[in-house]
N, C-alpha and C positions, 0 to 999 in steps of 0.2 A: 601461150597467154600474152595477151597485149597489154601492157602498162601504160598508163598516161604518162605523158612526157613531162618531166620535172625539170626546174631550172638548175637542179643539182643532181650529183650522181653519188653513189656509194662511196666513192674516192675522196669526196668532199667532206666526209664526216670524220669525227674523231674516234669514234668507237667501232665502226664497222669498215674501215678504209683498207683493211687488209684481206677482205672477204670479196667473193664476187656476188653480184646482185642475185644471181641464181641461187647460190648458197644461202644468202641471208633471208630470201623470201620464199623458200620451199615450204617451210611450216606455216599453216594458216592458224588462226585463233591464238596467236602470239601477240601481245603488246610490245612493240618495239619503240624505243626512243633514239632517234637518230640525233646527235649532237654535232653541229657544223663546227668543222675545224677552219673552212674557208669562210670569210666574210662576204655578204651578199648585201645590197641595198635595194629595197623593193618600194615601189609606190603601190598602196594597198587602199582599197575601198574601206572607209571608216564607218560610214552609213550611206544612205542613199544620195546625199548631197556633197559629202565631204571625203577626202582622202588623206593619207599621211604617209609618211616615209618610216620604213621599218627595217631594222636589221634582224633577220631571223636567227635565233639561237638554238631552236631544236624542232623537230617534226615527229610527232607521235602518232602511231598507226597500230591498230589491231587488225586491219583488213587493207594492207597495201594494194594499191596506191592512194586509197582514201585515208585520211586522217587530218590533223590540224597542226598549225605552226604556233609557236610562242616566240615572240620577239621583242625588242625594245625600240621604243620610238625616240624621237629627237628630244622631248621632253623628258626622257628617262623613264617612262612608265612601261609596263608589260602590256602587251597587245597579243591577242589570240585571232588568227585568221585562218582561212581555208585557201586552196588553190584558186578557187573561183573568185576570190576576193583580190587576187594579185592584177593590178593593171599595168606594170611595168617592171622589168628588171633593169635596174640602172647598172651599166658596166663601168 
């Protein structure tokens, strides 16, 4: 089974870092919340004309690799986005 490439791995999470990706994802129809231990900075589409910078806090999925991210912006507001909204991963 081919998964979409993520900017993060299972090892970057707080709650699943001791598991292999295969072990975590073998059950379908399970809602998983991946909490990030590692910090990332992303440039994300805010709407059709604007973008913003977000630090993702978690990824929620019931059908991996599909799911959504919840993160915090520079103005300290919560922001929900999807993989297709990510414009750039800042290193």
